[in-house]
N, C-alpha and C positions, 0 to 999 in steps of 0.2 A: 586406392587411397584418393580421397577428395582433398585437394590442396588449396590454400589461400595464403597470400602474402599479407604481412602486417608489420606494425612497429611496436616494440616492447614499451609499455607504459610503466610497468612496475614489476618488481621481482619478489617472489616469495620463496620459501624453502620448497624446492621440488616443482615449482610452477611459476609461470609468468602471466601477466595480463597483457593482452595484445589488442591493439586497435586495428581493425580492418575497415576497408571502404567497400561497401556493397555497391556493385554497379549493375545496371540493367544491360541486356544484350540487344536492346532495341536498334542500335546503330546498324547491325548487320541483318536485321529481319526484313523480309519483303512485305510483310503485312502491317508495318508500323503505322500506316496512315489510318487504319480502322481499328486500332488496338487501344484498349483502355490503359494497358501498361505503358505504352508510348506516351500517352497523355500525362500520366503520373510522372514519367521521367522528365517531360518538359516543364512540369510544375515544380520540379526540384526535389521530389521525394525519391529519386532513383539512386542518389549517391549518399546514402546515410552511413554514418560511422557505426561500426559494431564493436563491442568489447567482449573479448573471449578469454576465458582462463584456460591456458594450455599447460599440460604437464611437460616438464623438460628434464633431461638428464645432465645436460651441459650447464654452462654458466653464461647465458646471454645477459647483456647489460641493458640498462634503460637507453632507449633510442636506437637499438639495433633493429635492422630489418630482418625478419625471420619468415620462414615458410612453415605453416602449421598444417596439420592434416588430420582427417578423421577416416577410419576404415570404412569402406563402402558397405560391408556387411552390417556394421553397427547402424548406419543410416537406414538401411533397408529394414532391419529388425525394429528399429524405433518407429519408423513410418507405419509398419504393420500394427504395432501396438497402438499408436495414436489413432489410426483410421479404422482398422479392421475390428478391433475389440469392441468399441462402442457400437458399431454397426451390427456386429454379430449379436450383441446383447439385445439390441432393438428387434432384430428379426426373430431371434429365438423366442423371446417372450411373446411377441406378437403372434407368431405361428402356434405357440403353445396355447395361448388364450383362444385362438380361433379353433384349434383342434378340440378344446374343451367345450366348444359351443357357446362361448360368451358373446354378448351383443357387441356391436361396433364401438360404442363409447368405452367399454371395458377393454377391448382389444387395443384401442388407441392409448388408454392409460397404461396397459401392460407394455406397449412398445416404448412409451416414454420412460417407464420404470426400467426397462432393459437398457435403454440408452444411458440413463443416469448411473445404473449399476456398472455398465461398461466403462464410463468415465471415471468412476471411483476405483475400478480395478486398474485402470491406466495410472491413476494417481498413486495407488499403492505400489505398483511396479516401479514407478519413477523414484519413489522414496527408497525403495529397497535396492535399486541398482544405481542410484545417483553417484556413488563414489567408486564405481567399477572402472578401473583404469582402461579397460578395453573399449569403453564407450565414450571416453573423453578425448578432446583434441590434444594433440601432442606436437611439440616443436620438432620438426624434421631436420632443419638445419638453419644456421645463421647465415644470412645473405650478405650482410655488411653493416656498417655503422654510419650514423649521421653525426655531424659535428655536435659537440655538447651544447652549444649555444642555441641549436634549433629545437631541442627537446623542451617541452613546456608541460605544465599542469601536473596530472596525477603521478607521473613517473618519479618526480623528485620526492613527493610525499610518501609514496608506498615503498621506496627502497630502504 
């Protein structure tokens, strides 16, 4: 399970909106002097806020600190869909065009067509499995509450 801490901004029936802070691991890396990621961290893009809709069985309240998680196998399967399917489409149509004896411009066009078809297949799969609970983040446990005066913004409106 891949886990992340966050703060509940809003509560829906069966789900909550959680704000997380994405951090870079550049502070512990030995190669940070020559890394582009470290430069982005210094420029301020390393600590962005993310907003995640997470399923929950319990009843966390607005302002609660929660631990959310996504199953590792769901992340691996999703990564394969996003990366491998478009590349497979590209290579399959390019190799098919080459096997048919087409000229280089036609092989390139076939490869681009395979890439686009692969991307469309990924989009179709996303729409088909978007509401699958096994692929969505879930609140694992409530860690604690903040005083009600600290909570601002979306949380009060969405509840």
